[in-house]
N, CA and C atoms as an extended XYZ file, in Angstrom:
354
Properties=species:S:1:pos:R:3:atomname:S:1:resname:S:1:resid:I:1 pbc="F F F"
N         7.467        3.062        7.258 N   MET     1
C         6.207        3.890        7.694 CA  MET     1
C         6.948        5.455        6.526 C   MET     1
N         6.649        5.736        5.156 N   ILE     2
C         6.411        6.480        5.449 CA  ILE     2
C         5.487        7.869        5.653 C   ILE     2
N         6.512        8.972        6.142 N   ILE     3
C         5.578       10.078        6.452 CA  ILE     3
C         5.653       11.686        5.695 C   ILE     3
N         4.618       12.043        5.940 N   GLU     4
C         4.868       13.422        4.536 CA  GLU     4
C         5.034       14.772        5.532 C   GLU     4
N         6.432       15.483        4.912 N   GLN     5
C         6.238       16.577        5.391 CA  GLN     5
C         6.059       17.785        4.632 C   GLN     5
N         6.158       18.837        6.033 N   SER     6
C         6.296       20.180        4.612 CA  SER     6
C         7.814       20.377        4.805 C   SER     6
N         8.070       21.382        3.285 N   PRO     7
C         9.471       21.698        2.883 CA  PRO     7
C        10.060       22.210        4.416 C   PRO     7
N         9.219       23.061        5.483 N   GLU     8
C         9.477       23.495        5.850 CA  GLU     8
C        10.255       22.981        7.521 C   GLU     8
N         9.252       22.096        7.707 N   GLU     9
C         9.659       20.655        8.437 CA  GLU     9
C        10.976       20.088        8.139 C   GLU     9
N        11.629       19.944        6.635 N   LEU    10
C        12.496       19.464        5.795 CA  LEU    10
C        13.288       19.966        6.327 C   LEU    10
N        13.163       21.490        6.237 N   GLN    11
C        14.229       22.279        6.777 CA  GLN    11
C        14.869       22.442        7.857 C   GLN    11
N        14.030       22.368        9.305 N   ALA    12
C        14.388       22.440       10.699 CA  ALA    12
C        15.211       21.077       10.361 C   ALA    12
N        14.620       19.860        9.971 N   ARG    13
C        16.182       18.678       10.581 CA  ARG    13
C        16.435       18.538        9.448 C   ARG    13
N        16.841       20.111        8.570 N   ILE    14
C        17.904       19.757        7.734 CA  ILE    14
C        19.294       20.659        9.061 C   ILE    14
N        18.703       21.283        9.430 N   GLU    15
C        19.101       22.627        9.626 CA  GLU    15
C        19.344       21.777       11.305 C   GLU    15
N        18.722       20.392       12.088 N   ARG    16
C        19.259       20.067       13.471 CA  ARG    16
C        20.703       18.688       12.858 C   ARG    16
N        20.658       19.254       11.639 N   ASN    17
C        21.633       17.874       11.175 CA  ASN    17
C        21.398       16.532       11.720 C   ASN    17
N        19.907       16.205       10.909 N   GLU    18
C        19.227       15.127       11.379 CA  GLU    18
C        19.745       14.009        9.719 C   GLU    18
N        19.789       12.766       10.457 N   THR    19
C        20.016       11.733        9.805 CA  THR    19
C        18.051       11.406        8.995 C   THR    19
N        17.958       10.761        7.855 N   PHE    20
C        16.853       10.687        7.608 CA  PHE    20
C        16.949       10.398        5.292 C   PHE    20
N        15.683       10.119        4.755 N   VAL    21
C        15.675        9.560        3.616 CA  VAL    21
C        14.645       10.296        2.720 C   VAL    21
N        14.846       11.129        1.746 N   LEU    22
C        13.610       12.232        2.038 CA  LEU    22
C        13.028       11.750       -0.054 C   LEU    22
N        11.858       11.707       -0.070 N   ASN    23
C        11.711       11.491       -1.919 CA  ASN    23
C        10.874       12.411       -2.073 C   ASN    23
N        11.189       12.748       -2.684 N   LEU    24
C        10.600       14.220       -3.357 CA  LEU    24
C         9.929       13.833       -4.624 C   LEU    24
N         7.890       14.564       -4.624 N   VAL    25
C         7.644       13.805       -5.846 CA  VAL    25
C         6.857       14.706       -5.880 C   VAL    25
N         6.068       13.988       -7.454 N   GLY    26
C         5.514       14.980       -8.283 CA  GLY    26
C         4.047       14.492       -8.269 C   GLY    26
N         2.736       14.817       -6.882 N   SER    27
C         1.178       14.264       -8.104 CA  SER    27
C         0.610       14.131       -8.996 C   SER    27
N         1.849       14.700      -10.507 N   TRP    28
C         1.123       14.050      -12.030 CA  TRP    28
C         1.783       13.143      -12.240 C   TRP    28
N         2.859       12.979      -11.885 N   CYS    29
C         3.939       12.832      -12.423 CA  CYS    29
C         4.203       10.892      -12.178 C   CYS    29
N         3.662       10.091      -13.526 N   PRO    30
C         3.352        8.567      -13.004 CA  PRO    30
C         4.907        7.693      -12.300 C   PRO    30
N         5.567        8.044      -13.091 N   ASP    31
C         6.623        7.568      -12.432 CA  ASP    31
C         6.746        7.442      -11.234 C   ASP    31
N         6.665        8.568      -10.795 N   CYS    32
C         6.469        8.602       -8.610 CA  CYS    32
C         4.493        7.489       -8.439 C   CYS    32
N         3.575        7.755       -8.944 N   THR    33
C         2.638        7.999       -8.665 CA  THR    33
C         2.311        6.134       -8.747 C   THR    33
N         2.577        5.744      -10.087 N   GLU    34
C         2.381        4.036      -10.776 CA  GLU    34
C         3.499        3.680      -10.927 C   GLU    34
N         5.053        4.320      -11.183 N   ARG    35
C         6.180        3.132      -11.602 CA  ARG    35
C         6.006        3.254       -9.884 C   ARG    35
N         6.834        4.327       -9.068 N   GLN    36
C         7.799        3.553       -7.622 CA  GLN    36
C         7.028        3.345       -6.514 C   GLN    36
N         5.441        4.050       -6.442 N   GLN    37
C         4.391        3.587       -5.503 CA  GLN    37
C         4.621        2.272       -4.991 C   GLN    37
N         3.968        1.564       -5.948 N   PRO    38
C         3.544        0.491       -5.228 CA  PRO    38
C         5.072       -0.718       -5.035 C   PRO    38
N         6.514       -0.097       -5.182 N   ASN    39
C         7.451       -0.732       -5.597 CA  ASN    39
C         8.120       -0.042       -4.172 C   ASN    39
N         7.543        1.138       -3.323 N   PHE    40
C         8.006        1.294       -2.801 CA  PHE    40
C         8.859        0.986       -0.752 C   PHE    40
N         7.446        0.296       -0.556 N   PRO    41
C         7.166       -0.632        0.414 CA  PRO    41
C         8.297       -0.889        1.394 C   PRO    41
N         8.930       -2.344        0.007 N   PRO    42
C        10.178       -2.592        0.926 CA  PRO    42
C        11.122       -2.632        1.028 C   PRO    42
N        11.466       -0.761       -0.300 N   PHE    43
C        12.497        0.274        0.478 CA  PHE    43
C        12.260        0.686        1.744 C   PHE    43
N        11.302        0.438        2.446 N   VAL    44
C        11.357        2.006        3.075 CA  VAL    44
C        11.737        0.768        4.750 C   VAL    44
N        11.591       -0.608        4.656 N   GLU    45
C        11.344       -1.806        5.481 CA  GLU    45
C        12.662       -0.885        5.359 C   GLU    45
N        13.528       -0.971        4.831 N   LYS    46
C        15.228       -1.245        4.164 CA  LYS    46
C        15.811        0.129        5.147 C   LYS    46
N        15.266        0.815        4.959 N   ILE    47
C        15.393        2.505        5.226 CA  ILE    47
C        15.533        2.013        6.829 C   ILE    47
N        13.914        1.664        7.789 N   GLU    48
C        13.260        1.293        8.897 CA  GLU    48
C        14.221        0.686        9.477 C   GLU    48
N        14.759       -0.602        8.759 N   LYS    49
C        15.215       -1.749        9.958 CA  LYS    49
C        16.996       -0.940       10.629 C   LYS    49
N        17.840       -0.179        9.356 N   ALA    50
C        18.371        0.784        9.337 CA  ALA    50
C        18.689        1.866       10.842 C   ALA    50
N        17.083        2.138       10.829 N   GLY    51
C        17.368        2.944       12.556 CA  GLY    51
C        17.177        4.843       11.084 C   GLY    51
N        16.833        4.678       10.500 N   MET    52
C        16.231        5.584        9.584 CA  MET    52
C        14.569        6.054        9.011 C   MET    52
N        14.137        7.130        9.068 N   VAL    53
C        12.694        7.722        8.763 CA  VAL    53
C        12.764        8.512        6.769 C   VAL    53
N        11.634        7.593        7.144 N   VAL    54
C        11.855        7.678        5.249 CA  VAL    54
C        10.337        9.038        5.087 C   VAL    54
N        10.937       10.255        4.002 N   TYR    55
C         9.714       11.213        4.623 CA  TYR    55
C         9.852       11.689        3.144 C   TYR    55
N         8.512       11.440        2.633 N   GLN    56
C         8.721       12.378        1.220 CA  GLN    56
C         7.133       13.223        1.278 C   GLN    56
N         7.919       14.133        0.808 N   CYS    57
C         7.074       15.338       -0.195 CA  CYS    57
C         6.297       15.427       -1.269 C   CYS    57
N         5.330       15.683       -1.755 N   VAL    58
C         5.101       16.264       -2.610 CA  VAL    58
C         5.306       17.387       -2.984 C   VAL    58
N         6.376       18.048       -4.281 N   VAL    59
C         6.714       19.467       -4.483 CA  VAL    59
C         5.830       20.016       -5.936 C   VAL    59
N         5.320       18.797       -6.591 N   GLN    60
C         4.697       19.882       -7.740 CA  GLN    60
C         2.960       19.123       -7.949 C   GLN    60
N         1.818       19.503       -7.934 N   GLU    61
C         0.693       18.981       -8.097 CA  GLU    61
C         0.656       19.007       -9.533 C   GLU    61
N         0.367       20.208      -10.190 N   GLU    62
C         0.872       19.822      -11.856 CA  GLU    62
C         2.869       19.741      -12.201 C   GLU    62
N         2.768       19.501      -13.650 N   ARG    63
C         3.924       19.922      -14.072 CA  ARG    63
C         4.925       21.210      -14.250 C   ARG    63
N         5.483       21.235      -13.231 N   LEU    64
C         6.352       22.840      -13.452 CA  LEU    64
C         5.859       23.831      -12.837 C   LEU    64
N         4.948       23.094      -11.480 N   ILE    65
C         4.677       24.510      -11.303 CA  ILE    65
C         4.374       23.826       -9.603 C   ILE    65
N         4.777       24.723       -8.636 N   PHE    66
C         5.248       24.366       -7.127 CA  PHE    66
C         4.330       24.652       -6.536 C   PHE    66
N         4.384       24.084       -5.513 N   LEU    67
C         3.287       24.787       -4.801 CA  LEU    67
C         3.739       25.737       -3.945 C   LEU    67
N         4.817       26.105       -3.494 N   SER    68
C         5.438       27.359       -3.329 CA  SER    68
C         6.965       27.807       -3.528 C   SER    68
N         7.433       28.491       -3.236 N   ASP    69
C         8.867       28.937       -3.421 CA  ASP    69
C         9.190       28.363       -2.079 C   ASP    69
N         8.605       27.324       -0.964 N   ALA    70
C         9.497       26.521       -0.169 CA  ALA    70
C         9.609       25.071       -0.465 C   ALA    70
N         8.777       25.509       -2.092 N   HIS    71
C         8.723       24.367       -2.265 CA  HIS    71
C        10.244       24.063       -3.805 C   HIS    71
N        10.019       24.690       -4.002 N   GLU    72
C        10.264       25.394       -5.796 CA  GLU    72
C        12.249       24.848       -4.854 C   GLU    72
N        12.366       26.414       -3.746 N   VAL    73
C        13.681       26.097       -2.936 CA  VAL    73
C        14.221       24.533       -2.443 C   VAL    73
N        13.126       23.777       -1.843 N   LEU    74
C        13.667       22.504       -1.711 CA  LEU    74
C        15.031       21.711       -2.106 C   LEU    74
N        13.507       21.698       -3.527 N   THR    75
C        13.817       21.281       -5.176 CA  THR    75
C        14.936       20.871       -5.681 C   THR    75
N        15.069       22.892       -5.682 N   ASP    76
C        16.305       23.505       -6.329 CA  ASP    76
C        17.685       22.722       -5.506 C   ASP    76
N        17.393       22.859       -3.773 N   ALA    77
C        19.118       22.596       -2.633 CA  ALA    77
C        18.886       20.544       -2.824 C   ALA    77
N        18.552       20.448       -3.823 N   LEU    78
C        18.309       18.311       -3.696 CA  LEU    78
C        18.631       18.241       -5.322 C   LEU    78
N        18.827       19.017       -6.071 N   GLY    79
C        19.146       18.350       -7.187 CA  GLY    79
C        18.699       19.029       -8.421 C   GLY    79
N        17.488       19.079       -8.049 N   GLY    80
C        16.186       20.711       -9.137 CA  GLY    80
C        15.314       19.326       -9.375 C   GLY    80
N        14.662       19.617      -10.606 N   HIS    81
C        13.548       19.060      -11.345 CA  HIS    81
C        14.223       17.623      -11.411 C   HIS    81
N        13.132       16.375      -11.427 N   GLY    82
C        13.780       14.665      -11.995 CA  GLY    82
C        12.637       14.468      -10.683 C   GLY    82
N        11.391       13.553      -10.837 N   TYR    83
C        10.620       13.079      -10.403 CA  TYR    83
C        10.412       11.364      -10.526 C   TYR    83
N        10.196       10.472       -9.130 N   PRO    84
C        10.544       11.091       -8.045 CA  PRO    84
C        12.261       10.282       -7.432 C   PRO    84
N        12.989       12.172       -6.672 N   ARG    85
C        14.380       11.901       -6.437 CA  ARG    85
C        14.249       11.520       -5.474 C   ARG    85
N        14.885       10.655       -4.972 N   THR    86
C        15.021        9.673       -3.960 CA  THR    86
C        17.171       10.069       -3.179 C   THR    86
N        16.449       11.022       -1.654 N   THR    87
C        18.165       12.024       -1.883 CA  THR    87
C        18.024       11.368        0.045 C   THR    87
N        19.610       10.657        0.505 N   LEU    88
C        20.220       10.214        1.173 CA  LEU    88
C        20.513       11.498        2.119 C   LEU    88
N        19.541       12.177        2.965 N   ILE    89
C        20.370       13.486        4.278 CA  ILE    89
C        20.753       12.480        5.380 C   ILE    89
N        22.036       12.561        4.849 N   LEU    90
C        23.077       12.402        6.752 CA  LEU    90
C        23.889       13.481        7.240 C   LEU    90
N        23.360       13.583        8.588 N   LYS    91
C        23.364       14.400        9.259 CA  LYS    91
C        23.519       15.852        8.803 C   LYS    91
N        22.330       16.176        8.333 N   GLY    92
C        21.866       17.164        7.332 CA  GLY    92
C        22.457       18.011        5.617 C   GLY    92
N        23.460       17.153        5.380 N   GLU    93
C        23.853       16.625        3.845 CA  GLU    93
C        23.333       16.240        3.484 C   GLU    93
N        23.290       16.841        1.985 N   ALA    94
C        22.276       15.640        0.831 CA  ALA    94
C        23.773       15.015        0.522 C   ALA    94
N        23.408       13.288        1.019 N   VAL    95
C        25.544       13.411        0.263 CA  VAL    95
C        24.867       12.538       -0.969 C   VAL    95
N        23.957       11.569       -0.829 N   LEU    96
C        23.207       10.510       -2.160 CA  LEU    96
C        22.263       10.915       -2.976 C   LEU    96
N        21.738       11.463       -4.645 N   SER    97
C        20.463       12.240       -4.646 CA  SER    97
C        20.588       11.223       -5.694 C   SER    97
N        19.341        9.535       -6.235 N   ARG    98
C        19.247        9.512       -7.328 CA  ARG    98
C        17.414       10.011       -8.134 C   ARG    98
N        17.310        9.910       -9.165 N   VAL    99
C        15.964       10.297       -9.478 CA  VAL    99
C        16.401        9.303      -10.137 C   VAL    99
N        14.325        8.500      -10.560 N   GLU   100
C        13.553        8.244      -11.951 CA  GLU   100
C        13.953        7.211      -11.522 C   GLU   100
N        14.478        5.928      -10.174 N   VAL   101
C        14.808        5.145       -9.627 CA  VAL   101
C        13.395        4.646       -9.205 C   VAL   101
N        12.564        3.552       -9.848 N   MET   102
C        11.064        3.208       -9.685 CA  MET   102
C        11.014        1.375       -9.823 C   MET   102
N        12.186        1.006      -10.331 N   ASP   103
C        11.481       -0.077       -9.823 CA  ASP   103
C        12.046       -1.449       -8.298 C   ASP   103
N        11.577       -2.260       -8.018 N   ALA   104
C        11.711       -3.074       -7.431 CA  ALA   104
C        13.363       -3.124       -7.230 C   ALA   104
N        14.056       -4.241       -7.805 N   LEU   105
C        15.070       -4.105       -7.296 CA  LEU   105
C        15.701       -2.812       -7.570 C   LEU   105
N        15.831       -1.969       -8.180 N   ALA   106
C        16.282       -0.624       -8.500 CA  ALA   106
C        16.667       -0.192       -7.047 C   ALA   106
N        14.707        0.136       -6.457 N   LEU   107
C        15.165        0.552       -4.829 CA  LEU   107
C        16.044        0.143       -4.256 C   LEU   107
N        15.905       -1.781       -4.461 N   ALA   108
C        16.633       -2.219       -3.244 CA  ALA   108
C        17.500       -2.563       -2.881 C   ALA   108
N        18.280       -1.348       -4.092 N   MET   109
C        20.060       -1.101       -5.175 CA  MET   109
C        19.938       -0.209       -3.692 C   MET   109
N        19.452        1.042       -4.112 N   LEU   110
C        19.530        1.721       -3.337 CA  LEU   110
C        19.564        2.299       -1.792 C   LEU   110
N        18.398        1.103       -2.102 N   ALA   111
C        18.116        1.369        0.218 CA  ALA   111
C        19.755        1.050        0.268 C   ALA   111
N        20.730        0.045        0.255 N   ASP   112
C        21.332       -0.954        0.142 CA  ASP   112
C        22.674        0.316        0.440 C   ASP   112
N        22.492        0.705       -0.941 N   GLU   113
C        23.535        1.843       -0.635 CA  GLU   113
C        22.985        2.990       -0.202 C   GLU   113
N        22.417        3.525        0.201 N   PHE   114
C        22.031        4.449        1.017 CA  PHE   114
C        23.042        3.900        2.462 C   PHE   114
N        22.278        2.549        2.815 N   VAL   115
C        22.459        1.835        4.072 CA  VAL   115
C        23.345        1.607        4.971 C   VAL   115
N        24.856        1.453        3.668 N   GLY   116
C        26.168        1.237        3.524 CA  GLY   116
C        26.251        2.515        3.861 C   GLY   116
N        26.102        4.022        3.265 N   LEU   117
C        27.181        5.059        3.522 CA  LEU   117
C        27.293        5.566        5.606 C   LEU   117
N        26.074        4.994        6.050 N   LEU   118
C        25.961        5.023        7.128 CA  LEU   118
C        27.115        4.926        8.240 C   LEU   118
């Protein structure tokens, strides 16, 4: 299950050195909403089987306009623009971030890559 989180909640998790996967999306972004979203549940399943949680944060509802300064700071800390951005946070550190991974095969490979880094 994908759990929606605010930037403040995610920052607190990072500061507590938690390990999780974060998916940053824009609600305006067809790569996020039409291409990745239908293929995302099997990715989440693989991640959860490895004992991790997948969080999602919508950072923009309109292209180039962040919902808040906190959304922008989080996005910049993980590599900046480019959605969907899927990042492995390992013990509070962003260790691997990928942009525009949308199809089922690419997401399965990304899940394997993330799990392999645990």
